[in-house]
N, C-alpha and C positions, 0 to 999 in steps of 0.2 A: 497285499498281499492276495493271493486268493484262497477260495475257500477248500480244504483240504477235501482231495478225491481218492476213490479206490481206483487206482491205474494199474493194468496189465500190460506188462511191457515182455511181446514178442522176441526171440533172439536178444534177449538181455544179457549173455552170456558173451556176448559177442562185441566186435571193433565198435560200430556207431552205436547201438542199443544200452551199450552196458553206459557210456557215459550219458546218456538220455535220461536213464534211471539213476544213477547219482546227481543228477542234478532235479528229478523229480521227488528223491529223497530227501535232498537237502532243504525243498522248498516246503517239503511236512505232508507230502501227499503219502497217503497207504499204496505200497509199491507191492505187486508180485511179479513175479518173472517167470517165463516159462522158457526152457532154452532145451535142446536135447542132446547138446555139448557135441555134436558134431563138429563144428568150426570154433564154439565160443570156450571161453575158461571158466570154472567156476570161481574163481577169484577173484574175477572181473564183477561178479554179483554184488550188488552193496551188500553190506552185512546185516542192513535194519531190514532189507526186502525179502520178503519170501521167495523161497525158491522152488520149482515144481522144475522136476527135468524131463517134461515132457516133449513129445513130438506136437507141432500143431496139425496132424494128421489125425492123430489119435480121440479114441473117444473120451479118454482120461484129462484130455483139455476142454473139450465140447463141454465135460461135466463139472470142469473145476469154472469154466462162466458161468454156469448156472447155477452152481451153488455159490459160488461168493460173490457174484452180480457186480462186478465192475462199473465205474459209471463210464471209465474210458478205457479203450485198446490203444496203445501204439503199439502197431504192429510192421517189426521187421527180420522176422524170421524168414529167410529165401532161400532158394539154391539161387546164388551168385554169381556162378559162371556162364558168362557169354558162351564161349566155349565148349561147355557141357549141355549147355539148350542147344546148340545146334547138332551134337554130335548124339544125344537123347533125346529128341524134344516131350516124347512122352513121360519119362522121368521129372523133366523141369516144369511140363503142368501137373503132375501129380503134388511136385511138392509145391508150387508157386499160386498155382489156383485151386486144385483141390483142398488145399491146406486149408488155402484163405477163405474158401466157401465152407469148412468147417468150423471155423473162428466165428464168420458170418452169420451161418446157422442159428447158434447158438447166443451169439451175441444177441440178435432178435429175440431169441426166446428168453433172454435173461433183460430185456430195457435196456440194455446199454444206448447210453446217450451219443457217444461220440466215436468213430475210428479214427486214427491217426497214419496213415498209409505210406509205408516207404515208397516211393514209387521211383523211376528213373526218368533222368533228362537228359542223359548222355544216349542211351539206346532206344526212344520211344519216336524220337522226332526221324528217325532216318537218315540216307544221305543227300538226302535230295531238298531239305526244308533248310529255308533261309537260315542267314547267321547274321548275329546271335539267332537263337529259336525262340519263340514267343509261344506262351497255351494257347494262344489263338492258329497257332501254323497248325499243318494237318499232322496229325501223329501217322506215321506209317514207319513201321519199325519192323526193321532187316529178320532179326534175327528172333527164335522162340522165344527167348528171356524177355526181351520189351514186349513181344504180343502178349505175354502173361501177366504181364505188369499192366498193359493198358486193358485186358479182360477185368483183373480185377477192380480198376476204377469204374468201369463199366456196371461191373457186380455191385461195389459199392452205392451207386447212385439207384440202383435197384432196391437195394436193401435201405434207403433214404424213401424211396419213392412209397414203397411197402409196409417200412416198419419203422420209420421216421429215426431211423440212425443217420448223424450229423457225417456226412463222410470227408476228409480233409488229405489230398493227396499231395504229397513235397516230392515232386521230381528232381532229385539230388542229380548235381553233377558229380564230378569225381571226388569222392571225398577219402579225404587223407588224413594222419595224425598216428598219435601215440594209441597201441594195441590194435594197428592195423596187421591183417595176417599176412605175414611176405610170402607165404604159399599160395596165394588168391592171384587168379589173371588181372583181377581190377587193379590192386594194390603197388603197380610199379615203386612209389615214393619206398613202400616196406621193404618191396623186392630189392630193390638197390642197397640199403640202408643194410639188410639182411646179410648182402654180400660184400660188402664194405665189411664190414662188423667181421667177418669170418675171414677175412684176405682171400676172397677168391672175384673175378672180375663178372660182373654184369653185363649183360649182353642188352644193345638195343636192338629193336626188330626193324629192318626197314633203316630207312636214312634217319630215324628219329625226328624228324621235322612235322610230323603227324602232333595235332594241336589238341587239349584238354582244356577244361575249364577248371583248375584246382581249387577246391574248396575247403579249410581247415573244420577239423569234426569239431570243434566247438561253437565254430557257427552254426554248423548244422543242430546241433542241441539247442540254442537260441531259438531257432526257426521252432523245432519240436513246442517249444513253450511257451511261445506266441500264439501256436494252433491250439494249444490245449484251451484257450479263454476266449479265440476267435469264435461267434456266433453262429456264423452259417457256414455252409458248404461251399467249398474252393478248393480248386487246382492251382499250385503255384511253384513256379520256376525256383530251386535253391543253388543259385550259381553267383560266381563272381562278377560274368560278364567279360572276363577275360582270358585270350588264347594264351597257352603258353605250349611250347613244344615241350617234346620228352628230353632232345638232348639239352637244352636249357637245364630241365629240372636234374638231369644227369651231373653235369657239370656243376650245380652247385651245391648238390650232396656230396660230390668229392672232394670239394673245397671244405664241407663242414665236417666231413666224415676223416680229413686230414689224409685221404688216400692218394697213390702215385698212380693209380689205374686210371688211364684215361679211356675213352670212349673206344670200346668194339661194337661192331655194328655186326647181327645177325642178318637173316632172312627174314623181310616183310612176312608178316602174319596175314594168309588168305583172308581176305575179306573184313580187312581192321577199316573200320571208318577212319578217314584223313582230318578231320576237322569237327571240334563239339565246341562249343561255347552256349551257354545259356542268358538269356535277358530275363533279367528277376524284379524287373519294375514294378510288375503286379504284388509280389511278396512285401517290397518295398511301400507300396501305397495302401495295401490294406491289412498285411501284419505288422508293419510298421519295420520288418527285418529288414539289415544289410550287413554284408559282410566287413568283419569287425578285422580279419587279421589276416595281415599280408602275406604273399606269399614266403617271401623271406622269411619274415617272424613263425609263422608254421611251419616251414622246414626245419628252422631251428630247434623249434621247438619238440618238436617230433623226431630228430635227429639225438638228441638230449635225453627223451624218454626213452627210447632203443638202448644208447647206450647204460643207462643207469637199472635199464632190465637185465642186459647181461653183463651187469657186474663190471662196467670198463670206467 
């Protein structure tokens, strides 16, 4: 057991970070959660965690960091929609860059030891990257969302150099699992399940043969816990290394949900990435991380959790 730490989790009422907060509490850490509840749910915050309904851009969040003086910040709060970032780059930068800078400046003043940052593997490398993408491949994001995530990674290195904060960037593949928001554009698994539960027809964008690297949220949590004890700076892809097309995911979920609604295709999304898959060798060799949950297992667990939440 690692020595208990004071850990601030941003976005801790949301999909991924609430699972991370759960396990940090279970491991005996003193956890505080900051979330403005624009997307998260108060009931997802662990009962044993302190909760602050603050926006990460706010003076209140900065004051909390300076006053409570966490040893570690696990930073997940973000504007998460690639499409929104394309439509309104200024809004995206305000949320994802300036919000992060508000945290980092306060962290420097509070002598925070480490920041674990939820970055993106799917949007940071761009369409021209070799596949599976590795951390050493050139990061050339196409959308403001990926640009902002990469900018924060650079700011993290600045704060390491100037203030000694250890930065760890975890570049997530396409995360899915219980508590995922079916309203989000990135949550295709949740979107399909919600539609099936409502007896509505899910729609596949384009031919459905576009691929993604689907990684279960429980495996993402494990990566965060390993990053907590990793002693130096690092940037790590967190994915399975396996490409799965959207049509395959649809058919698996249709079977799990017992739905008669077969695939229906709509127009392709303009500018949508055709293929995405990450090489996570570095995470395996350095962090000791590897995915444990297969896609079949993860989809079954997710479908069951959504059914339970819906009282089905």
